[in-house]
C-alpha positions in Angstrom: -1.5 101.9 -9.8 0.0 99.4 -12.3 2.1 98.1 -9.7 -0.8 97.6 -7.6 -2.8 95.8 -10.1 0.6 93.5 -10.9 0.6 92.4 -7.2 -2.8 91.5 -7.1 -2.6 89.4 -10.3 0.0 87.7 -9.1 -1.6 86.8 -5.5 -4.9 85.8 -7.7 -2.7 83.5 -9.8 -1.3 81.9 -6.8 -4.5 81.3 -5.0 -5.9 80.4 -8.1 -3.3 77.6 -9.0 -3.9 76.0 -5.7 -7.4 76.0 -5.5 -7.3 74.6 -9.4 -4.7 71.9 -8.6 -6.3 70.7 -5.6 -9.6 70.4 -7.4 -8.6 68.9 -10.2 -6.3 66.2 -8.4 -9.5 65.3 -6.6 -11.4 64.9 -10.2 -8.7 62.5 -11.3 -9.2 60.4 -8.2 -13.0 60.5 -8.3 -13.3 60.0 -11.7 -10.8 57.1 -11.5 -8.5 58.7 -14.5 -4.6 59.3 -14.1 -3.5 62.8 -12.9 -1.7 63.0 -16.1 -4.7 62.9 -18.3 -6.1 65.6 -16.1 -2.9 67.6 -16.5 -2.9 67.3 -20.5 -6.6 68.5 -20.8 -8.4 70.5 -18.0 -5.4 72.0 -16.3 -3.7 72.6 -19.5 -6.8 74.5 -21.2 -7.5 76.4 -18.2 -3.9 77.8 -18.1 -3.8 78.1 -21.8 -6.9 80.6 -21.8 -4.6 83.8 -21.5 -3.0 82.9 -24.3 -6.3 82.2 -26.1 -8.0 85.7 -24.8 -4.8 87.6 -25.9 -3.8 85.8 -29.4 -7.6 85.6 -30.6 -8.1 89.4 -29.8 -4.6 90.1 -31.3 -6.1 88.3 -34.4 -9.4 90.1 -34.3 -7.4 93.4 -34.1 -5.0 92.0 -37.2 -2.2 92.3 -35.0 -1.2 88.8 -35.6 2.6 89.7 -34.5 1.6 89.4 -31.2 -0.7 86.6 -31.6 2.0 84.2 -32.9 4.9 86.0 -30.9 2.7 85.4 -27.7 2.1 81.5 -28.2 6.0 80.7 -29.2 7.4 82.8 -26.2 4.9 80.9 -24.0 6.1 77.8 -25.6 9.7 78.2 -24.9 8.8 79.7 -21.5 6.9 77.1 -20.7 9.4 74.3 -21.2 12.6 76.3 -19.9 11.4 78.2 -17.1 8.2 76.0 -16.0 9.8 73.0 -15.8 13.2 74.5 -15.0 11.3 75.7 -11.8 9.6 72.8 -10.9 13.0 71.0 -11.1 14.3 73.0 -8.4 11.4 72.2 -6.3 12.1 68.8 -6.5 13.0 66.1 -9.4 10.3 66.1 -12.3 9.6 62.7 -13.0 7.8 62.2 -16.5 5.8 59.3 -17.1 6.8 57.0 -20.2 3.4 57.1 -21.7 4.2 61.0 -21.8 7.7 60.2 -23.4 6.3 57.9 -25.8 3.2 59.6 -27.4 2.5 63.7 -26.3 6.1 65.2 -25.7 6.7 63.8 -29.3 3.5 64.7 -30.6 4.2 68.4 -29.1 7.4 68.2 -30.8 5.9 67.0 -34.3 3.1 70.0 -34.4 6.0 72.5 -33.7 8.0 70.8 -36.6 4.8 71.5 -38.9 4.8 75.3 -38.3 7.9 75.2 -40.3 6.1 73.8 -42.8 3.1 75.9 -43.3 4.0 78.7 -45.0 3.4 78.8 -48.8 6.8 79.8 -50.2 9.9 79.2 -48.2 13.2 79.6 -49.6 16.8 79.8 -48.0 17.3 83.1 -50.2 14.3 84.8 -49.0 15.4 83.5 -45.1 18.7 85.7 -45.8 17.1 88.4 -47.4 14.7 88.9 -44.3 11.7 88.7 -46.5 8.5 87.8 -45.2 7.8 84.4 -45.7 6.2 82.6 -42.9 2.4 82.2 -43.7 -0.7 80.8 -41.6 -3.8 80.7 -43.9 -7.2 79.8 -43.2 -6.7 76.5 -44.6 -3.5 75.8 -42.2 -5.5 76.9 -39.2 -8.0 74.6 -39.9 -5.4 71.9 -40.2 -4.5 72.7 -37.0 -7.6 72.6 -35.5 -7.9 69.1 -36.8 -4.9 68.2 -35.2 -6.4 69.4 -32.2 -9.6 67.5 -32.6 -7.8 64.1 -33.2 -5.4 64.9 -30.1 -8.4 65.6 -27.6 -10.0 62.3 -28.8 -6.9 60.0 -28.6 -6.2 61.8 -24.7 -9.8 61.0 -23.6 -9.7 57.6 -25.4 -6.7 57.0 -23.3 -8.2 58.1 -20.2 -11.6 55.5 -20.7 -8.5 53.0 -20.7 -6.5 53.8 -18.1 -9.7 53.9 -15.9 -8.8 50.1 -14.1 -5.2 51.1 -14.3 -5.4 53.2 -10.9 -3.8 51.5 -7.9 -5.3 50.8 -4.6 -3.1 53.6 -3.5 -4.3 56.4 -5.8 -8.1 55.3 -4.9 -7.5 55.5 -1.2 -6.1 59.3 -2.0 -8.0 61.8 0.2 -10.8 63.1 -2.0 -13.3 66.2 -2.0 -16.8 65.8 -2.7 -17.7 66.4 -6.6 -19.2 69.4 -5.5 -16.3 71.2 -3.5 -13.8 69.9 -6.3 -16.1 71.5 -8.9 -16.2 74.6 -7.0 -12.5 74.7 -6.3 -11.9 74.3 -10.3 -14.2 77.0 -11.2 -12.6 79.1 -8.6 -9.5 78.4 -9.0 -9.9 78.8 -12.9 -11.5 82.0 -12.4 -8.6 83.2 -10.3 -6.3 82.2 -12.9 -7.6 83.5 -16.0 -8.4 87.2 -13.9 -4.8 87.1 -12.7 -3.2 86.4 -15.7 -5.3 89.5 -17.4 -4.3 92.1 -14.7 -0.7 90.6 -14.9 -0.6 90.8 -18.3 -2.0 94.1 -18.6 -0.5 96.1 -15.7 3.2 94.4 -16.8 2.6 95.9 -20.5 1.5 99.3 -19.2 4.6 99.3 -17.1 6.7 98.5 -20.3 5.3 101.1 -22.4 5.9 103.5 -19.7 9.6 102.4 -19.9 9.2 102.9 -23.9 10.0 99.1 -24.7 8.8 97.9 -28.4 5.5 95.9 -29.3 7.6 93.3 -30.7 9.7 93.1 -27.2 6.4 93.3 -25.3 5.0 90.2 -27.1 8.0 87.8 -26.9 8.6 88.6 -23.4 6.1 90.5 -21.1 2.8 89.3 -22.8 4.4 85.5 -23.4 5.6 85.7 -19.8 2.6 87.0 -18.3 0.2 85.0 -20.1 2.5 81.8 -19.2 2.2 82.3 -15.5 -0.9 80.2 -14.3 1.2 77.4 -16.0 4.3 78.3 -14.0 2.4 78.7 -10.6 -0.2 75.9 -11.8 3.2 73.3 -12.2 4.8 74.7 -9.3 2.2 74.5 -6.6 1.8 70.8 -8.3 5.1 69.8 -7.9 5.2 71.2 -4.4 2.9 68.7 -3.6 4.5 65.8 -5.6 1.7 66.1 -8.3 4.4 65.5 -10.9 2.1 64.3 -13.6 0.2 67.4 -13.3 3.0 69.4 -13.5 4.4 68.0 -16.5 1.1 66.9 -18.3 0.3 71.0 -17.9 3.3 72.0 -19.7 3.1 69.6 -22.8 -0.8 69.9 -22.8 -0.5 73.8 -22.8 2.3 74.0 -25.6 -0.1 71.5 -27.9 -3.5 73.4 -26.7 -1.0 77.0 -28.0 0.1 75.7 -31.1 -3.2 73.5 -32.4 -5.9 75.6 -31.1 -4.7 79.1 -30.5 -2.6 79.4 -33.7 -5.3 77.3 -35.5 -8.3 79.8 -34.3 -6.2 83.0 -34.8 -5.1 82.1 -38.3 -8.5 81.0 -39.2 -9.7 84.5 -37.8 -7.3 86.3 -39.7 -4.4 84.6 -42.1 -1.3 85.3 -40.7 2.1 86.5 -42.2 5.1 87.4 -40.6 8.9 88.3 -41.0 12.0 85.8 -40.9 12.1 86.2 -36.9 9.1 84.0 -36.5 11.0 81.1 -38.5 14.0 81.6 -36.3 11.6 81.8 -33.2 10.0 78.4 -34.2 13.6 76.8 -34.8 14.3 78.0 -31.2 11.3 76.6 -29.8 12.0 73.0 -32.1 15.4 73.1 -30.4 14.2 73.6 -26.6 11.8 71.2 -27.1 14.1 68.4 -28.4 16.6 69.4 -25.2 14.1 68.7 -22.8 12.9 65.8 -24.1 15.9 64.1 -24.2 16.9 65.7 -20.5 13.6 64.1 -19.5 13.8 60.5 -21.3 17.9 59.9 -20.4 16.5 59.1 -16.8 13.0 59.6 -17.0 13.2 62.7 -14.5 14.7 66.4 -14.9 17.0 67.0 -11.9 18.2 70.2 -10.3 21.1 70.7 -12.9 18.9 70.6 -16.0 16.5 73.0 -14.2 19.1 75.3 -13.5 20.4 75.0 -17.1 16.9 75.3 -18.7 16.6 78.6 -16.6 20.3 79.7 -18.1 19.1 78.6 -21.4 15.9 80.9 -21.3 18.2 83.6 -20.0 20.5 83.5 -23.1 17.0 83.4 -25.4 15.9 86.5 -23.5 19.2 88.4 -24.4 19.0 87.2 -27.9 15.8 89.4 -27.9 17.1 92.4 -26.4 20.2 92.0 -28.9 17.7 91.3 -32.3 
């Protein structure tokens, strides 16, 4: 039964992402908002819903290991696998505004995660003691930064309205009602499909005797990132590169600020040293992808393949750990 639910979940994700991309792109044209803004907000929030659901539930149950490993694993997956797969479909071009503002901001808030612990010391790192702490005040800070990000993004959208080119205005649009229906149905398919994939994949993993930590960093992280993967690949296939890249960067920002913010406010988080290592890996992956994107303003197939190999190395590292 779990295998059937896994297949149904994948089908819902794929069709839901297709409808969601069409509806979101149409809304962007109707409102004269750059597609990149839609990707950074509406699409990013929609595809981050599975992570929010999983992490918030884990925090309520006091299982914050799963909450944080889900976010860190999902963000690493987004950068290396989602953008890697999109680049294999066709070269992913990132707008200068994204490379100048939102992408560096996502790296900045990842670095903040390394600082938001109460008693970091090299000695404790080597001893493997618990050191990584996110208290309620840390969560409030993350949520405050999230509000700042949303405000800045909306402000940018309003300023960019007049910059929509004539070509973009002539883009074939659906009616507002139809666009809204597409978005709602697509989002429902993404969320429901993501839940089915996570639940069924987790059951299958448990049947094979895999640990909960491994499941959190891999199966659950991969499952909750499937909306980003499917949505971004569909967008890339339709030539909506701004939507694809904006979705990844926006989702990573949402995951850290909103999801970890909410989770740590619900229940303070204290993890062992592996959380620090995973955060460092996320910082390294972010910087590498950023350098690749800013060097020629696009990520080519070769870089995409290397990103996938890097994720494979991360996966092996988790297995060995």
